[in-house]
C-alpha positions in Angstrom: -123.9 -80.7 -19.2 -124.6 -84.4 -18.2 -127.1 -85.0 -15.4 -127.1 -88.5 -14.5 -129.6 -90.1 -11.8 -128.9 -93.3 -10.0 -131.8 -94.0 -8.1 -130.4 -97.3 -6.5 -127.4 -95.4 -5.1 -129.0 -92.2 -4.4 -126.9 -89.9 -6.4 -127.2 -86.9 -9.1 -123.7 -86.7 -11.3 -123.5 -83.8 -12.8 -120.5 -83.5 -15.4 -119.4 -81.6 -18.3 -117.0 -84.0 -20.4 -118.3 -83.3 -23.4 -118.3 -79.6 -23.2 -114.8 -79.7 -22.2 -113.7 -82.5 -25.2 -115.2 -79.7 -27.5 -113.1 -76.8 -25.7 -110.0 -78.9 -25.7 -110.7 -79.6 -29.6 -111.2 -76.3 -30.7 -108.3 -75.0 -29.2 -106.2 -77.8 -30.5 -105.4 -79.1 -27.3 -107.5 -82.8 -27.2 -103.7 -84.9 -27.0 -102.1 -82.2 -25.0 -99.9 -83.8 -21.8 -102.0 -83.5 -18.7 -100.9 -81.6 -15.7 -102.0 -81.9 -12.2 -102.4 -78.6 -11.0 -104.9 -75.9 -12.6 -102.2 -73.3 -12.7 -98.6 -74.0 -12.2 -96.3 -72.2 -9.7 -94.0 -70.7 -12.2 -96.5 -68.7 -14.0 -96.3 -65.0 -12.7 -98.8 -62.6 -14.6 -98.1 -59.0 -13.8 -99.9 -56.9 -16.1 -96.0 -55.8 -17.4 -96.0 -58.7 -19.5 -98.8 -57.4 -21.6 -97.6 -57.1 -25.4 -95.0 -54.2 -26.2 -95.3 -54.0 -30.0 -98.3 -53.7 -32.4 -96.9 -57.0 -33.6 -97.5 -58.6 -30.5 -100.8 -56.9 -29.8 -102.1 -58.3 -33.4 -100.9 -62.0 -32.7 -102.9 -62.4 -29.8 -105.9 -60.5 -31.3 -105.8 -63.7 -33.7 -105.9 -66.0 -30.6 -109.4 -64.9 -29.5 -108.3 -64.8 -25.9 -111.7 -63.4 -24.6 -113.5 -66.1 -25.8 -111.0 -68.8 -24.8 -111.7 -67.5 -20.9 -115.0 -67.4 -21.7 -115.0 -71.2 -22.6 -113.6 -72.0 -19.2 -115.5 -69.5 -17.4 -118.8 -71.8 -18.4 -116.9 -74.8 -17.2 -116.2 -72.9 -13.8 -119.2 -71.7 -13.3 -121.2 -74.8 -13.6 -119.2 -77.7 -12.6 -115.4 -77.0 -11.9 -114.9 -75.2 -8.6 -111.2 -76.5 -8.8 -110.5 -73.9 -11.9 -112.0 -70.9 -10.2 -108.6 -69.3 -9.0 -106.5 -70.1 -12.4 -109.6 -68.8 -14.4 -109.9 -65.7 -12.3 -106.1 -65.1 -12.5 -106.1 -65.2 -16.7 -109.4 -63.3 -17.0 -107.7 -60.3 -15.4 -105.9 -59.7 -18.7 -108.5 -60.1 -21.5 -108.1 -56.6 -22.7 -104.4 -56.9 -23.2 -103.3 -60.6 -22.8 -99.8 -61.7 -23.7 -97.9 -65.1 -25.1 -97.6 -65.6 -21.1 -101.5 -65.3 -20.5 -101.7 -67.5 -23.5 -99.7 -70.1 -22.3 -101.3 -70.1 -18.9 -104.8 -70.4 -20.5 -103.2 -73.7 -22.4 -102.0 -75.3 -18.7 -105.6 -75.0 -17.6 -106.7 -76.6 -20.4 -104.0 -79.5 -20.2 -105.2 -79.8 -16.4 -108.5 -80.2 -17.7 -107.4 -82.8 -20.4 -106.6 -84.9 -17.4 -109.5 -84.3 -15.3 -112.4 -84.3 -17.9 -114.2 -87.2 -16.1 -114.5 -85.2 -13.1 -118.2 -84.7 -11.8 -120.2 -83.1 -9.0 -121.7 -85.9 -6.8 -124.7 -85.2 -4.7 -126.0 -87.7 -2.7 -129.3 -88.3 -0.6 -129.6 -88.0 2.9 -126.7 -85.8 3.9 -127.9 -82.1 4.0 -125.3 -80.4 6.0 -124.3 -77.2 4.4 -120.6 -76.4 5.3 -118.8 -73.4 4.2 -115.0 -72.5 4.0 -113.3 -69.2 3.4 -109.8 -68.2 2.6 -107.7 -65.2 1.6 -104.6 -64.6 -0.9 -103.5 -61.5 1.1 -102.3 -58.9 -1.6 -101.9 -61.8 -4.0 -102.3 -59.3 -6.9 -99.3 -57.8 -7.3 -100.3 -54.9 -9.6 -102.9 -53.4 -7.4 -102.2 -55.0 -4.1 -105.5 -56.2 -3.4 -106.4 -59.4 -1.6 -108.2 -62.5 -3.3 -111.7 -63.8 -1.6 -112.4 -67.5 -1.9 -115.0 -69.4 -0.5 -116.7 -72.7 -1.1 -120.1 -74.1 0.3 -120.9 -77.8 0.3 -124.0 -79.7 0.8 -123.3 -83.2 2.2 -119.5 -82.9 0.8 -120.4 -81.7 -2.8 -119.5 -78.1 -3.7 -123.0 -76.0 -4.5 -121.6 -72.4 -4.3 -117.7 -71.1 -4.9 -116.2 -68.1 -5.9 -112.7 -66.7 -6.0 -112.3 -63.2 -6.8 -110.6 -59.9 -6.0 -111.8 -58.0 -2.8 -113.1 -54.4 -3.7 -110.8 -52.9 -1.1 -107.1 -52.8 -0.2 -106.9 -54.5 3.2 -104.5 -52.9 5.6 -103.7 -56.5 7.3 -104.8 -60.4 6.6 -107.4 -59.7 9.6 -109.1 -57.1 7.6 -108.8 -59.2 4.8 -110.0 -62.0 6.6 -113.2 -60.1 7.9 -114.0 -59.0 4.4 -113.8 -62.3 3.0 -115.9 -63.9 5.6 -118.3 -60.7 5.3 -119.0 -61.7 1.7 -119.1 -65.8 2.2 -121.8 -64.9 4.8 -123.7 -62.7 2.4 -123.9 -65.7 -0.2 -125.0 -68.2 2.9 -128.0 -66.2 3.6 
């Protein structure tokens, strides 16, 4: 992780461009055509798209899917809240990924290819903590659970973020929102 401090402007920049470039090279995606979103809307990732034959499973074992997703998770946790939802979506299939899941992983890499130089920029003076919460009601088609997403910013820069499945099956949008706000409040405290 690169940390750059500019005392004149009073900023602190966190970047993982070097790490992201290594990941892109590891998966031969350094020359990939960049895309503008972390995960394309055309990706539907239900579990019934998992490999059906032993040949398909063996092929996916060679792909080191779990290691690939771990590479994304490290970037996401350290400096890239923008890929949290996409990484959460592809990480649900680490036990039995398919070609579609691999293509979704490569899409995320293409997004990172075009946004390698994104940084978290902290500015001195502005210390207002702000939180945002959202849900994706029953967004997981396999288990009908909602996804909680929240981000806290300090001076306009993300300092804490989450995108995770809720532990319960919410019976309404209101219930799912209450669950999300509760989880976000725990993080704030």
